[in-house]
Structure formats: structure tokens, C-alpha cells
Backbone as CSV, one residue per row, in Angstrom:
resi,resn,N_x,N_y,N_z,CA_x,CA_y,CA_z,C_x,C_y,C_z
1,UNK,85.163,107.604,91.838,85.559,106.511,91.771,86.665,106.403,90.832
2,UNK,86.382,106.440,89.068,86.813,107.161,88.045,88.332,107.585,88.260
3,UNK,87.803,108.793,88.806,88.631,109.867,88.570,89.632,110.059,90.064
4,UNK,89.497,109.403,90.965,90.213,109.495,92.423,91.044,108.397,92.603
5,UNK,90.779,107.348,92.430,90.561,106.039,92.440,90.144,105.096,93.480
6,UNK,89.169,105.679,94.727,88.852,105.281,95.661,87.530,106.289,95.610
7,UNK,86.619,105.551,96.194,84.830,105.672,96.628,85.089,105.382,98.249
8,UNK,84.726,106.329,98.906,84.150,106.472,100.425,81.990,106.257,100.263
9,UNK,81.568,105.107,101.019,80.484,104.928,101.101,79.795,104.623,102.125
10,UNK,79.589,105.665,103.027,78.932,105.558,104.661,77.789,104.867,104.881
11,UNK,78.161,104.520,106.343,76.583,103.391,106.402,76.248,101.940,105.436
12,UNK,77.418,101.780,104.716,77.070,100.745,103.761,76.590,99.263,104.347
13,UNK,77.154,99.177,105.318,77.047,97.907,106.348,76.265,98.390,107.501
14,UNK,75.385,97.535,108.113,74.256,98.049,109.243,75.890,97.782,110.315
15,UNK,75.467,98.071,111.583,75.568,98.160,113.085,75.926,96.473,112.796
16,UNK,74.512,95.858,112.808,74.522,94.640,112.869,75.250,93.406,112.340
17,UNK,75.861,93.860,110.923,76.737,93.377,110.240,77.867,93.301,110.817
18,UNK,78.633,94.385,111.325,79.646,94.793,112.051,80.040,93.842,113.099
19,UNK,79.193,93.873,113.702,79.163,93.164,115.467,79.072,91.843,115.325
20,UNK,78.883,91.225,113.947,78.696,89.970,113.629,79.941,89.901,113.695
21,UNK,80.648,90.676,112.325,81.572,89.841,112.192,82.496,90.146,113.039
22,UNK,82.940,90.636,114.182,83.792,91.154,115.295,83.380,89.930,115.855
23,UNK,82.310,89.568,116.163,82.076,88.302,117.330,82.622,87.252,116.796
24,UNK,82.313,87.040,115.238,83.208,85.654,115.028,84.437,85.973,114.910
25,UNK,84.934,86.723,114.576,86.927,86.973,114.932,86.892,86.464,115.918
26,UNK,86.153,87.076,117.152,86.666,86.499,118.482,86.827,85.254,118.371
27,UNK,85.512,84.359,118.294,85.165,83.119,118.384,86.500,82.254,117.856
28,UNK,87.058,82.862,116.624,88.113,82.194,115.972,89.689,82.592,116.423
29,UNK,89.370,83.860,117.057,90.947,83.730,118.018,90.972,82.819,119.102
30,UNK,89.856,82.872,119.537,89.919,82.273,120.820,89.619,80.850,120.772
31,UNK,89.790,80.154,119.555,90.053,78.551,118.909,91.359,78.514,117.919
32,UNK,91.738,79.994,118.633,93.382,79.993,117.445,93.971,78.853,118.235
33,UNK,94.834,77.968,117.299,95.806,77.025,117.709,96.681,77.357,116.458
34,UNK,97.626,77.499,117.049,99.228,78.128,115.295,100.336,76.890,116.429
35,UNK,100.662,76.193,115.038,101.972,75.566,115.306,103.138,76.264,115.705
36,UNK,103.984,75.883,116.709,104.897,77.100,116.803,105.509,77.611,115.672
37,UNK,106.144,76.534,114.991,107.506,76.619,113.602,106.171,77.652,112.722
38,UNK,104.892,77.566,112.775,104.679,78.545,112.043,103.965,79.659,112.499
39,UNK,103.896,80.508,113.380,103.911,81.812,114.147,104.936,82.734,113.103
40,UNK,104.021,83.677,112.660,104.760,84.503,111.534,103.968,85.991,111.660
41,UNK,105.764,86.436,112.080,105.039,88.510,111.873,104.811,88.771,111.062
42,UNK,103.510,89.809,110.919,103.495,90.117,109.805,103.782,91.261,109.366
43,UNK,104.279,91.997,108.277,105.279,93.363,108.358,105.140,93.810,106.807
44,UNK,104.799,94.899,106.741,104.559,95.684,105.327,105.846,95.990,104.721
45,UNK,106.729,96.330,105.836,107.992,96.383,104.767,108.625,95.295,104.562
46,UNK,109.697,96.140,102.936,110.112,95.585,102.032,110.715,94.269,102.549
47,UNK,112.092,94.619,103.374,113.200,93.473,104.029,112.423,92.589,104.762
48,UNK,111.797,93.214,105.665,111.164,92.308,106.540,110.277,91.291,105.720
49,UNK,109.069,91.704,105.002,108.293,91.122,103.984,109.265,89.765,103.063
50,UNK,110.145,90.442,102.832,111.050,88.751,102.263,110.975,88.045,103.224
51,UNK,111.785,88.584,104.334,112.262,87.579,105.632,110.670,86.779,105.897
52,UNK,110.439,87.581,106.727,109.369,87.047,107.273,108.114,86.062,106.914
53,UNK,107.757,86.865,105.641,106.748,86.034,104.779,107.499,85.330,103.858
54,UNK,108.045,85.755,102.950,108.764,85.227,101.449,109.522,83.916,102.023
55,UNK,109.856,83.838,103.279,110.837,82.480,103.254,109.303,81.623,103.836
56,UNK,108.377,81.683,104.210,107.494,81.097,104.741,106.471,80.517,103.988
57,UNK,106.141,79.085,103.937,105.638,78.586,103.243,104.194,78.821,104.199
58,UNK,104.315,78.968,105.170,102.781,79.009,105.780,102.229,80.451,105.261
59,UNK,102.768,81.456,104.926,102.092,82.611,104.062,102.195,82.084,102.714
60,UNK,102.733,81.525,102.210,102.368,81.421,100.505,101.568,80.312,100.392
61,UNK,101.277,79.179,101.474,99.847,78.806,100.738,99.053,79.127,101.896
62,UNK,98.547,80.000,101.958,97.639,80.454,103.086,96.559,81.351,102.176
63,UNK,96.367,81.096,101.243,95.689,81.863,100.008,94.591,80.960,100.119
64,UNK,94.258,79.939,100.067,92.649,78.870,100.288,92.651,78.140,101.901
65,UNK,93.249,78.904,102.561,93.081,78.682,103.913,93.037,79.878,105.069
66,UNK,92.199,79.367,106.526,92.266,80.745,107.027,93.583,80.411,108.411
67,UNK,94.284,81.816,108.145,95.632,81.247,108.656,95.892,83.036,109.462
68,UNK,97.042,82.904,110.387,97.146,83.787,111.523,98.796,84.463,111.225
69,UNK,98.682,85.776,111.278,99.861,86.467,111.117,99.769,87.864,112.298
70,UNK,100.875,87.688,113.336,101.165,88.286,114.341,101.713,89.408,114.020
71,UNK,101.953,90.484,114.958,102.620,91.931,115.534,103.903,91.518,115.662
72,UNK,104.609,92.323,115.198,105.926,92.135,115.518,106.522,92.301,117.300
73,UNK,107.055,91.830,117.673,107.726,91.592,119.152,106.589,90.596,119.985
74,UNK,105.447,90.187,119.803,104.457,89.605,120.719,104.814,88.028,121.030
75,UNK,106.151,87.133,120.337,106.562,86.283,120.670,107.868,86.445,121.231
76,UNK,108.129,84.895,122.114,109.448,85.296,122.365,110.245,84.221,121.155
77,UNK,111.534,83.914,122.017,112.264,83.188,120.645,111.455,81.871,120.216
78,UNK,110.821,81.056,121.045,110.404,79.544,120.805,108.726,80.168,120.351
79,UNK,108.616,81.160,120.310,107.122,80.963,119.837,105.822,81.276,120.554
80,UNK,106.502,81.807,122.039,105.351,81.831,123.077,105.267,82.853,122.792
81,UNK,103.686,83.375,123.489,102.804,84.614,123.141,103.823,85.295,124.634
82,UNK,103.553,86.487,124.067,104.288,87.138,125.060,103.213,87.769,125.705
83,UNK,101.658,88.365,125.118,100.725,89.149,125.261,99.712,88.609,125.206
84,UNK,98.717,88.707,125.805,97.175,87.460,124.983,97.530,87.388,123.530
85,UNK,96.790,86.527,123.385,96.761,85.875,122.239,95.979,86.864,121.145
86,UNK,94.659,87.163,121.880,93.841,88.450,121.150,94.305,89.459,120.926
87,UNK,95.771,90.123,121.868,96.010,91.374,121.165,97.519,91.251,120.356
88,UNK,97.674,89.792,120.101,98.689,89.649,119.385,98.753,89.289,118.204
89,UNK,97.680,89.336,117.188,97.273,89.117,115.952,97.304,90.689,115.220
90,UNK,97.594,90.354,114.082,97.897,91.556,113.163,96.715,90.992,111.771
91,UNK,97.108,90.225,111.721,95.508,90.029,110.285,95.352,88.421,111.034
92,UNK,94.060,88.425,109.859,93.471,87.053,109.815,93.425,86.524,108.445
93,UNK,94.131,85.330,107.410,93.869,85.976,105.945,94.266,84.166,105.448
94,UNK,93.492,84.278,104.202,93.636,85.001,103.240,91.939,84.714,102.503
95,UNK,91.780,83.665,103.219,90.367,82.697,102.606,89.338,82.206,103.508
96,UNK,88.891,83.623,104.205,88.040,84.300,105.075,86.267,83.698,104.368
97,UNK,86.693,84.562,103.257,85.530,84.754,102.073,84.599,83.372,101.818
98,UNK,85.880,82.488,101.964,85.219,80.764,101.382,85.290,80.558,102.710
99,UNK,85.801,79.952,103.672,85.531,79.081,104.354,84.933,79.469,106.029
100,UNK,84.312,80.806,105.857,83.886,81.023,106.853,82.332,81.497,106.498
101,UNK,81.401,81.143,107.234,79.946,81.559,106.907,79.520,82.837,107.347
102,UNK,80.079,83.873,108.254,79.807,84.817,108.174,80.217,85.847,107.237
103,UNK,81.730,85.675,107.191,82.648,86.167,105.958,81.863,86.204,104.857
104,UNK,81.896,85.152,104.487,81.252,84.420,103.081,79.990,85.220,102.981
105,UNK,79.035,85.457,103.696,77.923,86.029,103.878,78.381,87.614,103.248
106,UNK,79.027,88.240,103.813,79.108,89.630,103.601,79.555,89.920,102.514
107,UNK,80.536,89.081,102.161,81.195,89.133,100.558,80.275,88.724,99.461
108,UNK,79.576,88.391,99.309,78.739,87.878,98.649,77.327,88.457,99.046
109,UNK,77.125,89.680,99.812,75.773,89.975,100.051,75.301,90.699,98.711
110,UNK,73.766,90.499,98.755,73.478,91.232,97.486,73.255,93.016,97.612
111,UNK,74.298,93.383,98.367,74.449,95.115,98.379,75.911,95.098,97.425
112,UNK,76.495,93.888,97.518,77.984,94.153,96.956,77.995,93.532,96.042
113,UNK,77.057,92.572,95.517,76.951,92.329,93.942,76.191,92.990,92.968
114,UNK,75.592,93.770,93.641,75.079,95.179,93.326,75.835,96.241,92.964
115,UNK,76.836,96.233,93.689,77.831,97.791,93.562,78.990,97.002,92.232
116,UNK,78.980,95.716,92.396,79.817,95.007,91.519,79.484,95.405,89.981
117,UNK,77.595,95.482,89.846,77.196,95.547,88.678,77.150,96.741,88.166
118,UNK,77.111,98.051,89.444,77.207,98.906,89.016,78.455,99.509,88.576
119,UNK,79.124,98.826,88.876,80.738,99.652,88.967,81.058,98.465,87.277
120,UNK,80.180,97.865,86.753,80.143,97.202,85.228,81.181,95.945,85.176
121,UNK,80.896,95.212,86.676,82.302,93.977,86.768,80.946,92.989,86.158
122,UNK,81.451,92.504,85.291,81.032,91.511,84.190,81.091,90.047,85.014
123,UNK,82.087,89.308,85.032,82.808,88.373,85.998,83.621,88.419,87.362
124,UNK,83.293,88.685,88.095,84.090,89.490,89.148,84.400,87.946,89.976
125,UNK,85.637,87.840,90.491,85.959,86.800,91.111,86.534,87.203,92.589
126,UNK,86.457,87.094,93.832,87.128,86.711,94.701,88.524,86.209,95.106
127,UNK,89.647,87.130,94.419,90.484,86.252,94.921,91.276,86.260,96.337
128,UNK,91.063,87.113,97.355,91.549,87.398,98.664,90.965,87.910,99.864
129,UNK,90.657,87.791,101.186,90.050,88.553,101.850,91.091,88.345,103.216
130,UNK,91.006,89.501,104.018,91.424,89.691,105.210,90.731,90.343,106.086
131,UNK,91.424,89.885,107.356,90.491,90.511,108.660,91.841,91.279,109.175
132,UNK,91.702,92.711,109.517,92.866,93.667,109.765,92.745,93.967,111.202
133,UNK,93.672,93.907,112.236,93.034,94.383,113.209,93.659,95.696,113.626
134,UNK,95.024,96.137,113.051,95.212,97.723,113.423,95.711,97.926,114.909
135,UNK,96.483,96.978,115.331,96.528,97.106,117.164,97.609,98.605,116.787
136,UNK,98.753,98.394,116.262,99.730,99.736,115.966,100.409,99.536,114.779
137,UNK,100.819,98.396,113.981,101.498,98.528,112.696,101.055,99.648,111.529
138,UNK,102.013,100.708,111.259,101.949,101.676,109.861,101.950,100.397,108.741
139,UNK,101.362,101.173,107.807,101.139,100.383,106.341,102.148,101.214,105.522
140,UNK,102.950,101.200,104.642,103.823,101.541,104.017,103.199,102.255,102.744
141,UNK,103.276,103.181,102.339,102.512,103.520,100.883,102.800,102.067,100.280
142,UNK,101.998,102.084,99.309,101.531,100.654,98.580,100.648,100.964,97.420
143,UNK,100.456,99.747,96.693,99.313,99.592,95.476,98.812,98.276,95.580
144,UNK,97.854,97.688,95.597,97.467,96.718,95.639,98.079,95.790,94.237
145,UNK,98.030,96.415,93.199,98.439,95.602,91.985,99.885,95.275,92.229
146,UNK,100.819,95.433,93.559,102.037,95.491,93.542,102.126,94.015,93.989
147,UNK,100.663,92.823,94.734,100.958,92.044,95.437,100.267,91.287,94.286
148,UNK,99.158,92.098,93.602,98.176,91.052,93.022,98.163,91.423,91.566
149,UNK,98.812,90.771,90.952,99.576,91.872,89.576,98.449,90.848,88.430
150,UNK,97.713,91.655,87.081,96.856,91.057,86.653,97.444,91.644,85.206
151,UNK,96.765,91.095,83.934,97.623,91.599,82.608,95.854,91.084,81.765
152,UNK,95.067,92.769,81.496,95.889,93.828,81.538,96.117,94.910,83.397
153,UNK,96.268,95.455,83.625,96.311,95.769,84.818,94.937,96.634,84.725
154,UNK,94.317,97.051,86.346,93.213,97.570,86.633,91.935,96.988,86.622
155,UNK,92.259,95.476,86.929,91.145,94.474,86.987,91.245,94.006,88.531
156,UNK,91.939,94.903,89.318,91.693,94.559,90.831,90.776,95.808,91.344
157,UNK,90.210,94.989,92.370,89.243,96.004,93.283,89.160,95.602,94.777
158,UNK,89.628,96.631,95.560,89.674,96.365,97.000,88.089,96.805,97.473
159,UNK,87.692,96.106,98.396,86.478,96.194,99.481,87.046,96.201,101.055
160,UNK,86.901,97.409,101.657,88.109,97.927,102.635,86.650,98.386,103.674
161,UNK,85.930,97.633,104.507,85.126,97.440,105.685,85.473,98.204,106.890
162,UNK,85.273,99.030,107.368,85.110,99.571,108.490,84.249,98.770,109.737
163,UNK,84.708,98.217,110.634,84.198,97.418,111.471,84.085,98.292,112.904
164,UNK,84.895,99.476,112.911,85.080,100.587,113.734,85.146,101.556,113.242
165,UNK,85.067,102.904,113.952,85.115,104.020,113.286,86.871,104.357,113.405
166,UNK,87.067,104.649,112.231,88.630,104.691,111.571,88.590,106.276,111.712
167,UNK,90.025,106.510,112.421,89.783,107.906,112.729,91.633,108.381,112.350
168,UNK,91.904,109.552,112.299,93.476,109.691,112.167,93.958,109.364,113.114
169,UNK,93.427,109.197,114.191,94.420,109.324,115.839,94.589,107.454,115.427
170,UNK,92.948,106.699,114.906,93.887,105.180,115.200,93.787,104.546,113.915
171,UNK,94.661,105.347,113.084,94.736,104.559,111.529,94.227,104.640,110.521
172,UNK,93.338,105.727,110.485,92.898,105.293,109.327,93.251,105.129,108.016
173,UNK,92.646,105.096,106.553,93.803,104.937,105.609,94.015,106.466,104.988
174,UNK,94.970,106.475,104.239,95.079,107.876,103.453,95.722,107.650,101.903
175,UNK,95.262,108.385,101.354,95.117,108.234,99.362,95.807,109.147,98.761
176,UNK,96.273,109.064,97.964,96.906,109.881,96.738,95.782,110.116,95.389
177,UNK,94.862,111.187,95.512,93.770,110.868,94.552,94.595,111.265,93.001
178,UNK,94.001,110.116,92.562,94.309,110.216,90.732,95.557,109.321,90.608
179,UNK,96.170,108.328,91.584,97.720,107.995,91.372,97.160,106.797,90.996
180,UNK,96.050,106.226,90.705,95.909,105.242,90.186,95.878,105.105,88.708
181,UNK,96.367,106.233,88.030,96.260,106.758,86.545,97.790,106.096,85.510
182,UNK,98.789,106.060,86.744,100.459,105.817,86.429,101.036,104.309,86.063
183,UNK,100.053,103.246,86.023,100.304,101.989,86.087,101.555,101.553,87.697
184,UNK,102.000,100.919,87.911,102.834,100.125,88.906,104.308,100.155,88.905
185,UNK,104.809,100.279,89.908,106.539,100.338,89.638,107.294,99.565,90.126
186,UNK,106.266,98.468,90.741,107.087,97.325,92.096,105.942,96.623,91.484
187,UNK,106.650,94.957,91.911,105.908,93.798,91.815,106.346,93.302,92.802
188,UNK,105.749,92.146,93.592,106.170,90.934,94.308,105.499,89.748,93.708
189,UNK,107.224,88.759,93.387,106.917,87.941,92.586,107.186,86.380,93.358
190,UNK,106.733,85.722,93.033,107.712,84.330,93.350,109.249,83.889,92.991
191,UNK,110.058,84.119,94.154,111.142,83.794,93.894,111.688,82.405,93.408
192,UNK,112.577,82.515,92.472,112.907,81.163,91.562,113.649,80.034,92.369
193,UNK,113.058,78.676,92.530,113.617,77.765,93.204,114.883,78.257,93.318
194,UNK,114.921,77.839,94.986,116.798,77.973,95.255,117.149,79.096,95.791
195,UNK,116.019,80.137,95.599,116.394,81.164,96.184,116.369,81.757,97.810
196,UNK,117.231,82.439,98.273,116.831,82.344,99.805,115.191,82.937,100.357
197,UNK,114.557,83.238,99.568,113.546,83.912,100.037,112.482,83.073,99.065
198,UNK,111.292,83.273,99.313,110.274,82.588,98.209,109.525,83.826,97.345
199,UNK,109.457,84.629,97.820,108.962,85.803,97.110,110.441,87.050,97.283
200,UNK,110.250,87.933,95.711,111.119,88.945,95.658,110.727,90.169,94.817
201,UNK,111.006,91.395,95.126,110.515,92.398,94.412,111.198,92.657,93.425
202,UNK,110.705,93.382,91.949,111.138,93.646,90.983,110.729,94.853,91.117
203,UNK,111.598,95.810,90.101,111.192,97.132,90.628,111.475,98.252,92.155
204,UNK,111.129,98.864,91.599,111.218,100.382,93.590,110.037,100.677,93.249
205,UNK,109.573,101.076,94.954,108.830,101.952,94.891,109.282,103.372,95.266
206,UNK,108.204,104.528,93.968,108.917,105.866,94.273,108.756,106.657,95.790
207,UNK,109.668,107.478,96.144,109.412,108.378,97.379,108.148,108.932,96.902
208,UNK,107.208,108.925,97.858,105.656,109.662,97.677,105.836,110.943,98.312
209,UNK,105.561,112.212,98.196,105.351,113.445,98.752,104.526,113.033,99.570
210,UNK,104.344,113.216,101.380,103.619,113.272,102.087,102.370,114.456,102.339
211,UNK,102.966,115.186,101.479,101.420,116.392,101.228,100.491,115.775,100.172
212,UNK,101.004,114.742,99.414,99.958,114.482,98.795,98.445,113.681,99.072
213,UNK,99.105,112.986,100.265,98.089,112.314,100.724,96.815,112.769,101.616
214,UNK,95.921,112.039,101.030,94.941,112.740,102.043,94.272,111.806,102.749
215,UNK,93.648,111.985,104.348,93.050,111.385,104.957,91.937,110.808,105.027
216,UNK,91.206,109.468,105.100,89.863,108.872,104.528,89.172,108.386,105.951
217,UNK,89.074,109.369,106.880,88.596,108.513,108.211,86.848,108.244,107.868
218,UNK,86.079,107.440,108.302,85.061,106.785,108.139,84.420,105.887,108.927
219,UNK,83.568,106.405,109.454,82.727,105.761,110.513,82.374,103.939,110.159
220,UNK,82.184,103.273,111.221,81.551,102.224,111.316,80.713,101.732,110.424
221,UNK,80.979,101.008,109.748,80.009,100.321,108.783,80.271,100.719,107.169
222,UNK,81.165,101.847,107.292,81.468,102.261,106.442,82.681,101.589,104.975
223,UNK,82.054,101.751,103.905,83.099,101.079,103.020,83.823,101.796,102.195
224,UNK,85.036,101.545,101.959,86.137,102.162,100.920,85.955,101.195,99.854
225,UNK,85.935,101.477,98.746,86.641,100.999,97.245,87.749,101.708,97.000
226,UNK,88.554,100.939,96.928,90.011,100.984,96.582,90.916,100.158,94.782
227,UNK,91.102,101.074,94.099,91.460,100.330,92.776,92.702,100.196,92.808
228,UNK,92.786,99.540,92.248,94.148,98.323,92.438,95.300,98.948,92.392
229,UNK,95.632,100.311,91.738,96.663,100.451,91.400,97.050,102.071,92.299
230,UNK,95.891,102.562,93.471,95.995,103.864,93.929,96.753,103.531,94.908
231,UNK,97.707,104.283,95.091,98.527,104.464,96.317,98.141,105.203,97.695
232,UNK,98.239,104.296,98.393,97.622,104.577,100.042,98.454,104.016,100.652
233,UNK,98.027,104.245,101.998,98.670,103.506,103.371,97.654,104.190,104.463
234,UNK,98.609,103.929,105.474,98.034,103.991,106.873,99.055,104.461,108.193
235,UNK,98.902,105.356,109.181,99.393,105.688,109.845,99.759,104.516,111.040
236,UNK,100.873,104.692,112.076,100.351,104.301,113.379,99.281,104.322,114.230
237,UNK,98.594,103.478,114.848,97.512,103.773,115.380,97.838,104.332,116.542
238,UNK,97.776,105.715,117.386,98.325,106.272,117.979,97.801,106.458,119.278
239,UNK,96.012,105.854,119.478,95.157,106.132,119.930,94.919,104.719,120.813
240,UNK,94.157,104.621,122.219,93.955,103.575,122.874,92.898,102.863,122.212
241,UNK,92.481,102.787,121.038,91.358,101.898,120.814,91.562,101.263,119.203
242,UNK,91.241,100.352,119.096,91.609,99.594,117.712,90.739,99.934,116.686
243,UNK,91.476,99.101,115.519,90.346,99.964,114.431,90.383,98.352,113.164
244,UNK,89.455,97.722,113.819,89.426,96.795,113.524,88.616,96.640,111.493
245,UNK,89.179,96.251,110.927,88.371,96.600,109.413,88.615,94.761,108.563
246,UNK,87.732,94.512,107.810,87.975,93.333,106.911,87.729,93.659,105.762
247,UNK,88.566,93.159,104.447,89.089,93.728,103.452,88.766,92.614,102.541
248,UNK,88.280,92.490,101.139,88.386,91.552,100.182,89.223,92.050,98.802
249,UNK,89.497,91.120,98.266,89.651,92.090,96.735,89.150,91.276,95.702
250,UNK,88.587,91.981,94.930,88.255,91.545,93.748,88.527,91.471,92.384
251,UNK,88.861,90.234,91.265,89.009,90.771,89.601,88.137,90.663,88.801
252,UNK,88.045,91.115,88.189,87.214,91.252,86.961,87.823,90.135,85.821
253,UNK,87.369,89.185,86.000,87.906,87.789,85.054,87.802,87.799,83.847
254,UNK,86.595,88.533,83.399,86.420,88.299,81.832,88.029,89.026,81.296
255,UNK,88.549,88.313,79.945,89.495,89.089,79.373,90.778,89.637,80.140
256,UNK,91.130,88.580,81.164,92.154,88.932,82.527,93.293,87.832,83.051
257,UNK,94.144,87.791,82.714,95.390,87.140,83.027,95.670,87.320,84.562
258,UNK,95.284,86.031,85.466,96.126,86.263,86.753,97.366,85.912,86.644
259,UNK,98.356,86.658,86.872,100.182,86.267,86.960,100.582,85.027,87.784
260,UNK,101.066,83.930,87.094,101.184,82.982,88.138,102.870,83.251,88.720
261,UNK,103.110,84.707,88.761,104.273,85.232,89.330,103.878,85.765,90.822
262,UNK,102.404,85.469,90.881,101.687,86.094,92.408,102.135,85.058,93.326
263,UNK,102.545,85.844,94.597,102.205,85.298,95.816,100.985,83.930,96.054
264,UNK,99.695,85.022,95.564,98.640,84.055,95.649,98.417,83.232,94.449
265,UNK,97.808,81.981,94.727,97.491,81.329,93.538,96.134,80.683,93.991
266,UNK,95.252,80.360,92.505,94.004,79.571,93.160,94.569,78.421,92.998
267,UNK,93.871,77.390,94.019,94.241,76.185,93.938,92.816,75.013,93.607
268,UNK,93.412,73.853,93.324,92.097,72.829,93.204,91.095,73.157,93.961
269,UNK,91.519,73.320,95.431,90.368,73.086,96.595,89.931,74.504,96.791
270,UNK,90.263,75.563,95.794,89.780,76.742,95.817,90.221,77.360,94.580
271,UNK,89.206,77.333,93.364,89.220,78.166,92.497,88.772,79.430,92.952
272,UNK,89.238,80.709,92.461,88.861,81.774,92.818,86.924,81.988,92.976
273,UNK,86.423,81.984,93.578,84.833,82.094,93.497,83.915,83.083,92.750
274,UNK,82.887,82.822,92.415,82.296,84.337,91.803,81.827,85.013,92.933
275,UNK,82.050,86.269,92.435,81.554,87.346,93.416,79.764,87.018,93.560
276,UNK,79.356,86.791,91.985,77.917,86.863,91.654,77.261,85.647,92.242
277,UNK,77.553,84.782,93.127,77.235,83.767,93.740,76.992,83.280,95.444
């Protein structure tokens, strides 16, 4: 993990644990009622992020709620679904770990806590969580610390759980080994009041050489640990099968300052909960 910036742990979660998360998300989607004006398409491209998410209070205030973000092209101009709603969702975020009993239990499970201790985390707190459907969308190369900035750097850790086999065909993750040692070149920050969007990017993402990336296929139940500064991406899902995943981010809170410019902020209703409780 320290050398490459990521670590693959196969069979970390059981089939039953994965199936319980998938069943729970089916229930959540079945009961999903999203106000028309809140129907936000999720995007990983910078210009679209700024427009679709940056101008949306729905996104900016989702850190302490369970909210829904949709694939492009699944809503008509009035915000009605063009396809079945269970196939329209791109991701659900960002506080499943706090408000849903199934995902809370997984996030704070004894084996996750033990792993945190093995990594030397003294006061880890959970800052966000997401359920990712990966129907189609490619995710452009990025570093998680671009969106979750800390002083000093190196305090953000992602836990990425495959709820189905993740293959090169259905959009597994790709990494540049060792790229977590070069800092970050770009940040997404809250824009000044009065700006046309609520967030903006400072700095720029360098052009990465595709040949540097290696694929990390992983079986259902596997866990990938992701350093906050390692460069990673996923390609389009070109298969007929989905690639569901649950992911959450942890910050070592000891001696760390969470940037007040981050889009995601703790709230009185939901201070970042300790991983060890």
C-alpha cells in the first residue's frame, strides 16, 4: 500500500454481506422519491461537474443525507424518467454510512476497524460514502484528495468494495502505481458567493499516459484500499453486466485540518463519525 498507493484484498467481505448491501439498495431505490427540481445528473467531467453539481444545492448539501444522482440522458426536459428508475441511478451518496443500518454496519465492521489499526490510523473518521452502480459512465483520471482536501495531505483513505466481480469489460478500476507520492495539482473548492457555480477547480489535471495505468480486476467481496493522492480511473462499462460497488472515505483526524473550502462539510447534524465506534 505504501509503495503503490493502493492495495487489493480479495474476499474481504462475504457473499452474504455483499448481497445484503445490494438488497438494501434495491429497497432504497424502490422507495426513492426525488423532487423534480432536484434531479441531478452525475458527471466526472470538469465542465459538467461545475454545471450539474456545482450549481446544485442538492449536491452541495448531500454530505449528511442519502441522495440520488442520475446517469446522463435518463431524464426528459421536465425531469421525468425515460427508463426504469432502478437503471437510471448513477450513484447514491453521501451519508449511507451514517443513516442506513446495513451500510453503517459494514463501514464500522470489526474487520474494517482492525484494518484501520493495522494501517496505523489513530483517530480515523468517516467523511463520506457512496453506492456506485456503474451502468455506463467512465470515470476520468483523478485523485480523491482533489475533492477531499486535508492539511497535511496524505490523510484520506478510500475503501472500495466490489459487490459484483469487477472486470476490464464492466469497468474495473485502473491505477498508476506510485503516483500518490507527487502531491496534487488540482482542487475542487467552494466558489465565492455570487459565482455562477457553487464549486470551481483550482489548478489543472495533468495529461496522464494511458500506458502507466494498470487494471485492478477484483472479485465480488474484494476490497481495494485507495490512497487519497493515487491517480486512478475506470473505463466505460462495455458489458451487459453491472458493476455495483460501495465505497467510503476515511480521514485520519489526529493532527489533520479538513479544508473549509471542500464541497463536503461536517454539519451539526452529522459531525464526521469515528470509524472505531
